[in-house]
LOGU-652618 format. One record per atom (N, C-alpha, C): x negated, y, z; residue in one letter. Coordinates in steps of 0.05 Angstrom, whole numbers, plus 5000, padded with zeros to 4 digits. Layout:
BEGIN
XYZA/...
//
This chain:
BEGIN
430122121550M/430522121581M/429922381591M/431022431614S/430422721626S/430122611655S/429022841672A/428522791702A/431322741715A/433422801705N/435922721717N/436822451719N/435522321700D/436022031693D/434821841719D/433321991735F/432221851756F/433721921785F/435822011783Q/437522071809Q/437421851827Q/437821591814K/437921351831K/435621311847K/433421401839L/431021371853L/431021581879L/431821831868A/431722051886A/433822011911A/436021871905A/438021821923A/436921611947A/434621481940L/433721311960L/432121461981L/431821741980F/430321901997F/431922132007F/434122102024P/435922322030P/434422482051P/432522402064D/431322572085D/428522692072D/428022672046E/425422772035E/425323122043E/423123202052V/422623492054V/422123602025V/423923712010V/423623781984V/422024031980V/420124001961T/418624221951T/420724361928T/421324601935H/423124741915H/421624881893H/422924901870S/421525041846S/423125321843S/421925521853Y/423225781850Y/422025921824Y/423726011812V/422926141785V/423526451786V/421826581777Q/422226901772Q/421126971744Q/422327151734D/421127281707D/419627511715D/417227511700I/415327731702I/414527841676I/414428121676E/413628241650E/410728251649E/409428111630L/406528111630L/405428381621L/403028441630P/402028701621P/401228751594P/400828961584D/400429011554D/402328941536D/404928911544G/407228851529G/407028561519G/405828361530A/405428101525A/407727921521A/410128051539G/412527901537G/413327811568G/415827661566T/416627561589T/415527291598T/415027291624F/413527051630F/414926921657F/415626641654A/417126491679A/414726421697A/415126491721L/413226371739L/414926191763L/414025941764I/414725741785I/413225761809I/414225801831T/412725771855T/413825521870T/412025321877L/412925051888L/412825151919L/414625121933D/414925181961D/416925021978D/416124921999N/417924792017N/418824952039N/420225162035R/420725392048R/422225322077R/423425042077L/424624992101L/422824872122L/420524802113D/418424722135D/415724792124D/415125062136H/412525192129H/410125032142H/410624862161S/408424742175S/407124502159S/409024432141K/408124212119K/407124252094K/404624142085P/404024222056P/406324122036P/405924242014T/407924171994T/406823881981T/409023751976T/408723471966T/410823411945T/410223191930L/411823141907L/413222851910L/415822881920G/417322631928G/419322631903G/420922441899P/423022421880P/424722611877P/426022751897N/427822981895N/426423231886N/424023241894T/422423451884T/421923471854T/421123221844L/420423171818L/422923221803L/425223131812V/427323141795V/428523451794V/428323611816E/428723861812E/426924021795E/424323951797L/422324091780L/422624011749L/423723781747G/424023701719G/426623861705G/428623881723G/430824061712G/429924351709G/428424461722V/427724711723V/425924751693V/424324571691L/422424581665L/424124491639L/426424351642E/428024331619E/429824571612E/430324731634A/431724981630A/430125151617A/427325191628L/425525351614L/424725321584L/424725031579R/424524931553R/426525081531R/429025061543D/431125191527D/430825461524D/430125611545R/429825901543R/427425951524R/425225791526A/422925841504A/424025801477A/425625631471A/426625561447A/428525791436A/429825941455K/431126201446K/429426441445K/427026401449G/425426651450G/425626821476G/426626711495E/426726881518E/424526921536E/422426741534I/419926731548I/417626661529I/415226761540V/412726721522V/410626541537V/411526461561G/409826281575G/411026181601G/409725971613V/410825911635V/408425851658V/408625921682G/406425881701G/407425741725G/405625581738V/406225441759V/404125511781V/405125601806T/403325621829T/404725571855T/403325581879G/404525491901G/404725701925G/405425621949K/406125801972K/403125851978K/402326032000P/399826062006P/398325822016P/395825812006Y/393925602011Y/394425341999Y/396325291983F/397125031972F/397825101940F/397224911923L/398724851898L/400724651905L/399024411907V/401224171915V/399323971928V/400123851952A/398023651960A/398423381950A/399523331928G/400023061917G/402922921919G/403122661914A/405422531916A/405722491948A/408422501957D/409122441988D/408822161993D/406522122007L/405821842014L/408121762034L/409321922050S/411421792068S/413421692052S/413921802026A/416321692008A/414921441996A/412821431984V/411721281969V/411120991985V/410521022010K/409820772023K/412620622029K/414620742029T/417420612033T/418520492007T/417120461983L/417920391959L/417720041960L/419119891968K/419219631972K/418819441945K/420319561927E/420919411903E/418719521882E/417519331866R/415819431845R/417219591824R/419819561817E/421219701800E/421520001809E/421920041835H/422020311847H/419520461845H/417020311849G/414520411843G/414220501813G/415320331794L/415020411768L/416720611760L/419020681771W/420620901770W/419121161777W/418121121801M/416521381811M/414921471793M/412821261783A/410521351763A/411921451735A/414021331730Q/415421431703Q/416621731706Q/417721761732L/418922021736L/416922261733L/414222211746G/412222411748G/411822441717G/411322241701H/410222281673H/412722431657H/415222351661E/417522501645E/417322791653E/417122881680V/416923151687V/414623281676V/412023171676Y/409523291668Y/409623331638Y/410923101624G/411223131595G/413223391589G/415123431607T/416523681596T/414723931599T/413023911620L/411024161623L/409524201598L/408623961588V/406723971562V/408524071537V/410524011536N/412424061511N/414524241517N/413624511530L/415624671533L/415924881505L/414224851488G/414425021465G/412925281467G/412025361491V/410425601493V/408125481514V/405625621513P/403425541533P/404625551562P/403225351578S/403525351606S/401125411620S/401525511642F/399025611659F/399325501690F/397225361698A/397125311728A/395325511739A/396425631763F/394525811778F/394125701803F/391725581807I/391125391829I/390025591852I/391825651871N/391825851893N/390725701916N/390525431918G/389525311942G/389425011935G/389924871959L/389824581955L/391224441938L/389824281919A/391424161897A/389923841898A/391623651907L/390523391905L/392523191891L/391023011878G/392622791864G/394522891847G/397422861849G/399322971831G/399623241827G/398523381848G/398323661851G/396223761831G/394023631830L/391923711811L/392623671784L/394223401780E/395123351754E/397123521744E/398723671760I/400323881747I/398624081733I/396424181742A/394624361731A/393424251708A/392623981708L/391423861683L/392823821665L/396023791667Q/397623771645Q/398224011635Q/397924241649S/398424541639S/396424591613S/397124791600T/395424871573T/392724981584T/393125171603Y/390825331616Y/391125321646Y/388825391662R/388725361688R/386725591700R/387625701721T/385825921735T/385825811759T/383525891778V/382825791803V/382126001820V/383026011846S/382326191865S/379426111878S/377626341879T/375026281895T/375326181924T/377626211932G/378226171960G/379725831964G/380325751937A/382025511938A/379725271951A/380825101965G/379524881977G/380624631970G/379524391970A/380724131969A/382224081946A/380424071922L/381323981895L/380323721892L/382223531885A/381123261882A/383023081867A/382222841858L/384122641849L/382922401870L/384222371890P/383322161911P/384721911913P/386021861891E/387421591888E/386121341895E/383221321883A/381721081888A/381421051916A/381121251931F/380621251959F/383221141975F/385821211963L/388121131976L/389220861967L/387820731947G/389120491940G/391020541914G/390520731900L/392220781873L/390220871851L/391520951827V/390221061808V/391221331802V/390021551791P/390921771787P/393421741761P/396021701769G/397721611752G/399221791735G/399022041735W/400522241721W/398822391704W/397122261690G/395422361669G/392622471673G/391922421699G/389122521708G/386722371694G/387422111695V/385321931687V/384921991655V/386822061640Y/386722121611Y/385422391606Y/386522591619I/385722851613I/383322941624I/382122841649L/380022941661L/377122871645L/376522631635P/374322581620P/374222741594P/376622781583R/376322961559R/376023231563R/376923341585L/376723581594L/373823711605L/372623531624I/370123591632I/367823361631I/368523181609G/366522971605G/366722761622G/366122491611P/366522271623P/364822251651P/362622321652E/360722311673E/361922481696E/362522711694N/363822881712N/366522741724N/368122651706A/370422541710A/370422271731A/368222101723V/367721851742V/366922001770V/365322181770Q/364222311795Q/366622401809Q/368322541799V/370922651816V/372522421825V/373322241804M/375022041811M/374521781827M/371621751824I/370321511839I/368321611859I/366321721848G/364021821867G/365021981892G/366722161885N/367822351907N/369922191922N/371622051911A/373921921925A/372521711945A/370321561938L/369221371955L/366821491973L/366621761970N/364721891994N/366522052009N/367921882026N/369722012048N/371622222036N/372522112011N/374722292003N/373522581996N/371222641987K/370022901980K/372023031961K/372023281966T/373923481950T/372323691938T/373023821919L/372024061903L/372924311914L/371324521914T/372124831921T/373124911894T/374325191899G/374725311872G/372525391852G/370525451863P/368125511842P/367125231832P/366725051849Q/366024781837Q/367924711816Q/370524721819A/372324621800A/371624791775A/371625071778F/371125241754F/368525151741F/366225091755E/363925031743E/364024791727E/365724591736L/366224351722L/367724391694L/369524591698G/371124631671G/373924551677G/374724451702I/377424371710I/378924641706I/378024881713A/379225131709A/378125301687A/379825461673D/378725621652D/377725891662D/378625961684A/378326241696A/378226221725A/376826401738M/376826421770M/377126691775M/378526751796F/378927051808F/379127011838F/378827261852E/378327271879E/381127241893E/381427151919P/384127101930P/385927371933P/384527601939A/385827821940A/388327921924A/387427891900D/389327941877D/389227731854D/389127471867F/389027231848F/391327221828F/393727251840L/395627221819L/395927451798L/395427691809E/395627911788E/393327871772E/391127791775Q/389127741757Q/389827511739Q/391027301750S/391827041732S/393827161712S/395527331721L/398027371699L/396827561678L/394727731687A/393227911667A/391927721648A/390527521660W/388827341639W/391027171623W/393327091633A/395126921618A/396027141595A/396227371601A/397427551583A/395627601556A/392827581567G/390727571544G/390527351525G/391127111542V/391226891524V/394026841505V/395826941517I/398126941501I/398427161476I/397027361481S/396627541464S/394227511442S/392527351449G/390527231431G/387627371436G/387927541458R/385127701462R/383727531476R/384327301491T/382527171510T/382926871502T/380426711503A/380426451497A/378926301517A/379426061524P/377525941548P/375125811534P/373025801543D/370625661535D/369925391551D/370925161535R/370924931547R/368324801540R/366024841552Q/363624751544Q/363124451549Q/364624331572N/364624071575N/366423871566N/368624041551A/370323841539A/369223671513A/370223421511V/369023231493V/371023131475V/370423011451D/372522861432D/371822541438D/373122421451P/372322111457P/372121951429P/373222061405A/372421911380A/369721971370A/368022161381D/365722201372D/363721961381D/362221811366P/360721601373P/358721671397P/357621901395A/355721961415A/357421971442A/359722101442V/361422111468V/362221821473V/362821671459A/363821381464A/361621241482A/359021271469E/356721211486E/356621281512E/357021571516R/357021661546R/359321551561R/361421571549W/363821421562W/363221171573W/362420961554A/361720721566A/359720701589A/357520881586A/355520891605A/356720981632A/358421201628A/359821321655A/361721121670A/362620941654V/364620761669V/362820531681V/360920451666A/358720291678A/357420351708A/356820651707A/355620771729A/357720771750A/360320811741G/362420821763G/362620541776G/362520321760R/362820021771R/360619991791R/357920111783D/355820051803D/356820221829D/357520441826V/358320571851V/360320421869V/362520331856V/364520151868V/363019911887V/361419771869E/359919561882E/358319691906E/356819851904A/354919981928A/356820071946A/358920201945K/360520321966K/362320101982K/363719921964I/365919761978I/365419481969I/363519431956S/363019121948S/365019031931S/366419191915N/368719141900N/371218971916N/371319051942A/373218901960A/376018991958A/376519221943A/379219311939A/379519371909A/381819351898P/382219351868P/382319651860P/383519831872A/384120081861A/381820221842A/379520241860P/377320381843P/376820251816P/376820001813G/376019851789G/378519921772G/380819901780K/383019991759K/382720241751K/382020441765V/381520721753V/379620701728V/377520541733L/375520501710L/376420341689L/378220141693D/379519961672D/381320151654D/382620331668I/384320531653I/382520721636I/380920851648M/379021041633M/377520911612M/376820631612E/375220531591E/377220451570E/379620381577A/381420301556A/382520551542A/383020771558N/384621011544N/382821171528N/380321081525R/378521271505R/379621241478R/380621021471T/381820961443T/384820971441T/386121051468M/389021061465M/390221341464M/392621361454T/394121591456T/395221661485T/395721901490Q/396221961517Q/398721801526Q/400921761511A/403121601515A/402321331523A/400321201509E/399520931515E/398320911539E/396621101544S/395221121571S/397321171594S/399121321592A/401321371607A/402721091616A/403420951597A/404720681603A/403020511620A/400320501613L/398620341626L/398420481658L/398220731660E/398020831686E/400520731702E/403120731689C/405320701705C/405620391713C/404520201695R/404419941700R/402219881724R/400120021723T/398019971743T/399120091771T/400220331772L/401420431796L/403520281808L/405220171792A/407419991805A/406119751816A/404019631803D/402819391818D/401519461843D/399719691845L/398019761867L/399819861887L/402019951884M/404020051905M/404619771920M/405019571910Q/405419321922Q/403219191936Q/401119291932S/398419161942S/398019181972S/396818971985D/395818962011D/394219242018D/392619321999E/390419522005E/391919782003E/394019811987F/395220071988F/396720102015F/398019912022R/399719942048R/397819942070R/395319832071A/393819822090A/392520112093A/391820232067T/390620502066T/393020742075T/395220702071V/397420862084V/397320882109V/397420642121Y/397520612151Y/395020762164Y/392420712150A/390020792160A/390121122157A/390821232133F/390421522126F/392621662135F/394921582133L/397721762136L/398021712166L/398421442176D/399821412204D/397721472227D/394821392219L/392921462236L/391321732234L/389921762213V/387921992210V/389722242206V/392222232191Q/393922482189Q/395622502211Q/396322322228K/398622332246K/397722302274K/396422062280R/395822012309R/393622152316R/391622212302S/389722362311S/390322652317S/392422742309K/393323042318K/394723042343K/395322802354R/396622772380R/395222562398R/392622622409P/391422392422P/393222312444P/393122032446A/394221882470A/392621942494A/394122032515G/393222092540G/392222312548G/391922512526A/390922752530A/392622942550A/391423092570P/393123252583P/394223492573P/395923602588D/397223852576D/395224052571D/394924182545R/392724352537R/392624582554R/395224632565K/395224912582K/393524912605K/392524652611L/390424662635L/387824702623L/387124722600A/384224782588A/383125062600A/380425042607R/379525262614R/377925402589R/377325662590P/376125802571P/373025732570P/371825682549V/369025652548V/367825872531V/366126022545T/364726242530T/361826242529T/360726002540K/357825982537K/357225692543K/355525562525V/354925282524V/352225222531V/351425022547G/348724952554G/348124652542G/346024642528V/345124392522V/342624312532V/342524062549V/340323962561V/338723792538V/336323902531G/334423752512G/334523922492G/332423862474A/332124022449A/331023842425A/331423602428G/330823392408G/333023412387G/332623202365L/334723232342L/337723202351L/338523052367M/341323072374M/342023292389M/340623362409A/340923632420A/341423862401A/339323882385S/339424102364S/342024092344S/342523862340Q/345123832323Q/347423942338Q/347523862365L/350023942381L/349724252384L/347124352387A/347324652390A/348424812368A/347524682344L/348424812318L/351624792313L/352624562324L/355524532320L/357024712338L/356224742365F/357724902380F/357625182374F/354825272364A/354925572355A/356725602331A/356425462310R/357825472286R/360925472286R/361925302303Q/364925282305Q/366125402330Q/364525462348L/365825592374L/365225892375L/363025922359K/362026202359K/361426372387K/360326152405V/359426282430V/356626222435V/355326372454P/352426322456P/351926052466P/349825902453V/348925652465V/345825652471V/345325542494V/342325562504V/341525262507V/339225212495M/337824972500M/335824972517M/335424772537T/333224732551T/331324492547T/329024482553D/327024232552D/324924302569D/323424102573I/321124062594I/318824252585I/318324352562D/316524512553D/317224702533D/315524922526Q/316125122507Q/316025042480Q/314124852474S/314124762446S/316424602437S/317524412454R/319824272448R/322224482444R/322324672463V/324524852463V/324425052435V/322125092426D/321625232403D/322325072379D/321624812380K/322324642358K/324724612355K/327024562378G/329524532377G/331024812364G/329825042373V/331425252362V/330425312332V/328025222324A/327125232296A/328725052282A/329524822288Y/331224632275Y/333624762267Y/335524902291V/337625012286V/337625222260V/335525372263H/335225602245H/334725522217H/333325292214A/332525182189A/335225032178A/336724942193E/339524812183E/341125042173E/341025272188V/343025512181V/341725602156V/339325602150D/338525692123D/339125552102D/339325282108K/339925072086K/343025152078K/344625182098L/347525262092L/347425492077L/345925682084L/345725962071L/344825902043L/343025732038G/341925692010G/343825531993G/345725412006K/347825261989K/350525421986K/350225642000K/352625852002K/355125752010K/354325592034R/356725472050R/357425672072R/355625842079I/356126102099I/355026352087I/355726542097S/355226812086S/352526882101S/351127122091P/348627172102P/349427312131P/351627462134D/352727522164D/353027322180D/354327102172A/355026882187A/352426732196A/350326722178A/348326592185A/346726732206A/346127002204N/344927172226N/346427122252N/348927142252R/350627112275R/349926832291R/350126652274T/349526382284T/347126322293T/344926442281K/342326412294K/342026602315K/343426782319A/342926972340A/344226852368A/346426682366L/347926552385L/345926362400L/344026222382V/342825972395V/339926072405V/339326012431T/336926072447T/335725832459T/333425872469G/332325652483G/330825752513G/330425552526S/329025632553S/328125372567S/325525402582V/324525192595V/326025172625V/327525412632S/328625352656S/331725312655S/332725162674K/335425092672K/337225312685K/335625522695E/337425762706E/338625892683E/337825852659A/339325942637A/341725862634A/342825662649F/345925532653F/347225672674F/346325852688S/348025932708S/350326072705S/350726172681D/353326282673D/354926132651D/353625892645A/355325712625A/358125592636A/359525562617D/362225422624D/362325152620D/360225032603F/360324762594F/357724692589F/356624492603V/353924412595V/353724082590V/352724052569I/352323772558I/349323682558I/348823422565E/346323312563E/346123132538E/343623152528A/343022972506A/339922872508A/339322772531V/336722662540V/336422362533V/334422232541F/333721982537F/336221822548F/336721622533E/339121422544E/337921242568E/337521362590E/336421222616E/338421332637E/339721182652L/341521252675L/340021422694L/337921362703S/336321522722S/335521792712S/334921832689V/334022082675V/336822272676V/338922132670K/341222292666K/342522422690K/342022232712K/342822282738K/341322522750K/338522522745Q/336822732752Q/337423002736Q/338022982710V/339123222700V/341423382712V/343323182713F/345623292725F/345723412755F/343823272770A/343123382797A/341823682795A/340123702776E/338923932773E/340824162766E/342624092746V/344424272732V/346324352753V/347424182765E/349424222787E/348724452805E/345924422814A/345024602835A/344924922822A/345324932792I/345025212786I/347925292777I/349525152767V/351625222751V/354025302772V/356125472763S/358325482783S/360025252785S/361725232807P/363524982813P/365224972791P/366125132775E/368125102751E/366725002726E/363925002724C/362724942699C/363024612696C/364124552671I/364224272667I/361624152655I/361323902663L/358823782655L/359623512637L/357923472619A/358723302596A/356323142590A/356822872583T/354522712578T/355022592545T/352822582531N/353322472506N/352222212503N/352622052524T/351521802526T/352921592507T/351821402496S/353021232478S/353720972488S/353020932513S/353320642524S/353320652558S/352520872571L/351920852600L/354620912614L/354520852639S/356620892653S/357121172663S/359021322656V/359521592663V/360521592693V/361421392704T/362021382733T/359721362748T/357721192740A/355021172754A/353521442755A/353821572733M/352621882730M/354022042748M/356422032754A/357922242773A/357522162806A/356521942810E/356821812838E/355222032854E/352922162851D/351422332868D/352122622866D/354222692847L/355122952844L/356623062868L/356223332872R/358023442894R/360923472883R/361123492857H/363623532844H/363723342821H/364323072829P/364422852807P/366722902788P/368823022797E/371123072779E/370623232753E/368223402753R/367423552734R/366123462711R/365223182713L/363823042692L/365922892676L/364922942646V/366622792625V/364522682606V/365422452597G/363922352570G/364522482545G/362522562530F/363322732507F/361422612485F/362322372473H/360522202457H/360722262427H/358522402416F/358622462385F/357522242372F/358022242346F/356622032328F/354822172310F/352822032303N/350522152285N/350722102256N/350822292239P/350122562239P/352322742251P/351422902273V/353723032284V/355423232267V/354323362250A/355723532229A/357623392214A/357123132206V/358622962187V/360822822201V/360022682221M/362022472232M/364122602249M/366622512241P/369122672252P/369822552282P/368722342292L/370122232316L/368622342337L/370022372362L/368822472388L/370022292409L/368822142416E/369921932442E/370022072468E/371822142478I/372022332507I/372622112527I/370722102543V/370821882567V/371821972593V/373921882602R/374721952626R/373921782651R/372221842672A/371321702693A/373421702711A/373721522732P/375621542752P/376421782763P/374121932769K/374522202783K/374922472766K/374722402740T/374722632723T/377722752723T/377823002729D/380523132731D/381723252708D/384023282708D/385923332685D/384923612670D/383923812685A/383324102671A/380724062658A/378823902669V/376223812655V/377123662627V/378923482630L/379723332605L/380923482586L/382823632595A/384123812577A/382524002564A/380224102577T/378324292563T/376624132542T/376023882549A/374823712531A/375823672505A/378823662507F/380323582482F/380623882468F/380824102481E/380924362463E/378624412453E/375824352465L/373224382455L/373024192430L/374223932429A/373723782406A/375523882383A/377524012388K/379324142368K/377724382356K/376524532375G/375124782365G/372924692346G/371624462353L/369224352340L/369924222314L/372724172307K/373624052286K/373123762286K/373523642312K/372923362311K/375823242322K/375722962313T/377922832323T/377422652348T/378822762369A/378122622396A/379922372402A/378922172414V/380221932426V/379721942453V/381321882473L/381021822497L/380221542504L/377621482517V/377021222525V/376621222552V/377020942562K/376120922589K/373120882592K/371920942618D/369420892622D/368620582624D/367520462602A/366820202596A/364420182581A/362420012588A/359919992570A/360520012538A/359220232529A/358820302502A/361720352490A/363820402507F/366020542498F/367520332475F/368320472452V/369720322433V/367620252409V/366620482394V/365420402370V/362920252372V/361320322389N/358620192393N/359119902404N/361219882417R/361719572430R/362819412409R/364319502391I/365019342367I/363119292347I/361419502345L/359019462322L/356919272334L/356519302359L/354319132370L/355118822374L/357718802376R/359118552375R/358518422348R/359418572327L/359018512301L/356118422292L/354218602300M/351718572289M/350418332308M/351418302331G/350018092349G/351117822337G/353217792324E/353717522318E/352517452292E/351717692274V/350317632247V/347417562254V/346317702272I/343617642282I/343317422295I/345517332313A/345217042324A/345116852301A/346616872284A/346716672258A/344016652246A/342816892241F/340316892233F/337916772251F/338216802276D/336316702294D/336816362296D/339316262286E/340115982289E/339015862266E/338016012243G/336815912217G/338315952194G/340416132195T/341716232171T/339716392156T/339316352129P/337716512114P/338516812117P/336516992113A/337217292122A/339017382100A/338817272074E/340417392053E/343617332060E/343717082068V/346516942072V/347617122094V/346217122119A/347417272143A/347817532138A/346617682124D/346817992120D/348818052098D/349517852080T/351617912059T/354117752068T/354617612090A/356917492098A/359117662099A/358617902109L/360818092114L/361818222090L/360918202065R/361518342040R/364918362037R/366318142041P/369018172034P/370518372056P/369218502074M/370018702093M/369418962080M/367718962057G/367419232043G/365819452061G/364619342083L/363419562102L/361319752086L/361319992095P/359120182085P/356120082081P/355419902100M/352919822097M/352219522111M/350519392102T/350519102116T/349319132144T/349818912160P/348918952188P/346018992193P/344218882178F/341318922178F/340619192170F/341919292153T/341319552144T/342519782164T/344519722177L/345419852200L/343519842226L/342519642228S/340519582253S/338419782248S/337219762222A/334619942214A/335620232213A/337820312206M/338720592209M/338720702236M/340020552254V/340420602282V/337820612294V/335720402287G/333020402299G/333020172316G/331519952308L/331619722322L/331519742355L/329319922363P/329119932389P/331920032404P/333120222389V/335620342402V/337820102401V/338119982378A/340219772375A/339419572400A/337119482404Q/336219282422Q/336919412452Q/336419642457H/337119782484H/339619742487H/341619872470V/344319842476V/345619522476V/344719362462Q/345219082463Q/344718972493Q/341819062504E/341419012530E/343519092550E/344219342549S/346019482562S/348719302562S/349619232540L/352219062537L/351818792549L/349718682545H/349418422558H/349218432586H/348118632598A/348118662627A/351218692634A/352818802619A/355618882626A/357418652624A/357118492597F/358918312589F/357817992588F/355318012595G/354017702592G/353717592565G/353917362559D/352917242530D/354317322508D/356817432512R/357917502485R/356417702469R/354217832488F/352618002474F/349617902478F/348917692464P/345917592467P/343917772457P/341617772472V/339317922468V/337617782448V/337217842425S/335717722405S/332517732407S/331417482410Q/328517492417Q/326917572391Q/328117472367N/327317552343N/327017862339N/329017992350L/329718272345L/327218412359L/326718302385Q/324818402401Q/322118372390Q/321618142376K/318918072363K/318518302342K/320518362331L/320218572308L/319418832317L/320718902340I/320019162354I/317319162363I/316518942378D/313818912389D/311718922366D/312218842345N/310318842321N/310719112302N/312419282313G/312519542298G/314019542270G/315819312267V/317019272242V/319819442248V/320319602228K/322819772229K/325219662212K/324719512196S/327019372182S/326319082173S/328218902170L/327618652160L/326918652127L/328318812117W/328218872087W/326419032079W/324919022058V/323319202047V/324119182013V/323419391998A/324219411972A/322419221955A/323419051940G/321818861926G/321019021900G/319718841881P/318818981853P/320919081836P/323218951838D/325719051822D/327419221841D/326219321861G/328019501881G/329919361898G/330519051893A/332218901912A/330818871936A/332418831960P/331618771984P/330018501988P/327518501999V/326418232002V/325318232033V/325218002041L/323917982071L/321217862067L/319318052076P/316317982071P/315617712086P/313817582075E/312717362088E/311717412114E/310017652119E/308517732142E/310717772163E/313217852156T/315517902176T/316317612183T/316917452168L/317717182173L/315917062189L/313417082188A/311516932203A/311517002233A/312617202237I/312617282269I/315517222282I/317217102264L/319517002277L/320116712279L/321916632296S/322316332302S/325316322299S/326216052291F/329216012282F/329715712292F/332415742295G/333615462303G/334215292280G/335615072284Q/336114892263Q/338914852257Q/340615072261T/343615032256T/344215272239T/343515262215P/344215462194P/347415472190P/348415692181S/351315742174S/351315812148S/353715762135T/354515862106T/355516162113T/355416292089G/356616582092G/359516592104G/361516372094E/364116362105E/364216312131E/362516142143E/362416072170E/361616382187E/359716492177V/358716782189V/360716952194V/362216982167L/364417162168L/366817072182L/367816832185R/369916732205R/368916772233R/366316722241R/365416742268R/365417022274R/364317212255T/364717482265T/367417592266T/369417502251Q/372417612252Q/373317512277Q/372617242286D/374017152313D/372617302336D/369717362335A/368517502355A/369717782359A/370417932335L/371618192341L/374218162352L/376117972344A/378717952356A/378717912381A/376717712396E/376017702420E/375817932436E/373618112424E/372618332439E/374718552440E/376218592417I/377818812419I/380618712434I/381118462437G/383418342455G/382318432485G/379818392493L/378818442517L/379218722526L/378218862506M/378419192507M/380919282512M/383119182499L/385619272504L/386819172530L/385818922536A/386818832565A/385719002587A/383119142580E/382019292599E/382919572600E/384519622582N/385719902577N/383720112571N/381720022557V/379620202543V/380820422529V/382820352513V/384220562498V/387020482502V/389120672494A/392020652496A/392820432481A/391720392458G/393220152440G/391120122417G/392019902402P/390519842376P/390020042359P/391820212354E/391920472337E/389220602342E/388720642369D/386020812376D/383620662368D/383820402372I/381520222364I/380820312332I/383020282316D/383020312290D/382120572282D/383120782294L/382221082291L/379321112296L/378421002317C/375720992325C/373820892301C/374620622293M/372620532275M/372620662249M/375220762242I/375120892213I/373521142217I/373621322238L/372521582239L/369521542250L/369121342265G/366521352275G/364521142268G/365820932251A/363620722237A/364420712210A/366020872195G/366520862168G/368020592161G/369620522181W/371220232174W/372720312149W/372920122129P/374520212100P/377220242105P/377920482096M/381120562095M/382920322083M/381820212061F/383319992047F/384019742063F/382519702085L/383019482105L/384919552126L/385619822126G/387719892145G/387419912172G/384719942179G/384019912208G/383019632216G/381819622235I/380519352241I/382419152253I/384319272271T/386419102279T/388318932258T/389319142242P/391019002218P/389418782202P/387018862199Y/385218702184Y/385018422198Y/384418412223L/384018172237L/386718012240L/388918162241D/391818032239D/391917872212D/391318032192R/391717932163R/390017672155R/387617632168V/386017432160V/386117222182V/388317242202G/388817062221G/387217022247G/385117212247A/383217212274A/384917232298A/386317412296S/388117512321S/389317282332S/391017132317E/392516882330E/390516672337E/388616672318R/386816412326R/385416442352R/384816702359V/382916732381V/384716832407V/386617002402N/388517072424N/391316982427N/391916802404G/394516692405G/396716862399G/396417132389K/398117342380K/396817562364K/398517692349R/397517912333R/397118182346R/395718322337F/395218612351F/397618772341F/399118742324H/401318882314H/403518702313H/405818802322A/408318592318A/409318632291A/410618452279P/411618472251P/413618702246P/413018852226G/414419082218G/413019342225G/410519292242V/409119532250V/406619562231V/404419632240A/402119672222A/401519472199A/401419252207S/400419062186S/402218862176S/404818882184A/406718722180A/406918622146A/406318862134A/407218862103A/404718782092A/402718742102L/399918672092L/399618362087L/
//
């Protein structure tokens, strides 16, 4: 077969943005010979990363076949593959893959990739991948299938994220990687990193693992890579692959089995085995230790074809591609960005943990002066010291340069007087979650700042409208709700009160972009989106517990959702007093849909921080002394009943939120939950999930998504 045999597949995608394969001959230094360099580039669309669709692969396959012929004639001594600036390749074109409705078409796509990469492997001369930038999935597999690899120190986002996306590394990565860098490292890359919010590797990290054989600086990366290739071809240079293993070695076989077992533990801990793809990755890796590469390729193709037809893959594509990659870039309801005002100085009211995190974020990302205030000098000093300590940690991890560290520290100052805000353009409060306290803060700040200064609240549940009531300029107040930890969580709920003006709102969205956060516009309603949904979820589980459902049954009932943590663990992490405080606010706003648990209050009153403690074997147990202070009803539920009850409650709450126009549509609910609460990608967002399990129709009489939209194929 050849790549050209897949023209029938390519013909299904007439609108594909093709990544072309441009070839140039280069005379290698020191007389090493003529070298053919392929540059992968979608020149007709510079705004998009290079991807691998069927037409792209057919063209690349044809180019490689021609180079194989030239190699046989002795015209070239090697072939290299690199990409346009900042990209090698961003992987398979998900926009194309998601449209493959027939299993046979998915199988063709998988086989086409192996056909093309197989040509790269069998050129008759050494092949080289020069990883100059982002290399994901099939893009990284191009490099892995090459004989040798170099990487730029400036390259970022190297990964095999398929387990995260509902697939498996299907073009040889799951076979090559454990042999190249060792089974333990391979499991970390394919499972640990993928299920850790799709974590990626930098160029130096990839080099340290052994994914790349050599590393060079960006300024002359291609020149240095070609010189290195010349050394390899002439025999002067040889890579030192210290992490490479032979799977036939009995000791390696033991390591291999242990690594796979450890990977299965990670899958259980992260997603409760609620999605098939991560387990399939491990199944293939376990099997291919004793397979030939061709046998593994056949297994990869069959598995990919099956997974492409799975609910989880289609759900993930909706969540990842349609929401995180597309909708997040065009926030619904955001005003014209031209209305935004410049922000050259930021004030932060408070110097506690949240305030200090905010100060660090503003200074690092916006690179403008940030001043924190608090009621006494010791608190101010503690806040500034926290920022400096965090900067030092980043420096120690080499995530910032010494110059950047010094500049960031210099930007953050503290004061006990709010007069320090007199020339600020944006002041955000991060004080105690009490309406009267926040109103007093804003009254004091408004007396000092200019009429154009924007005021923002980081409240998680209180009314922004009520905070603005007594202001001389209520139009300047906006909700700017971050999630903890601030540096990590990507969501920012921007809350528009009735009088918030467009210029203030536009500035808030531009700030969010500058802070590298995904902003969603929400209406001023109690607890906004994420906390309202999470508290409804936790409230149902805690209510079932109070009614007499055993703790382990109530807390594990939602396992099929694959949530990042159980409800009781989430309550403990948030802090029981904080969770109770927000629940009380929601109860005041919405009544009995948000019951206030007397058992939870008893735990708080007795200083209990979590229902669970670690038992002798490390498993969570409920101490007898904790049970003794609680009281229960006589109507216990099964786990299935708790799950269904919670699903129905969520469908009801989201239906009400959409009726209240809290957000523009169900897609924004989904985006908020994915980015603000870690809602699993493989569930496709919370509203498609509720459609799929029937809760939407049970409770609201209709789906959140019409057939043919987000969850129709699920």
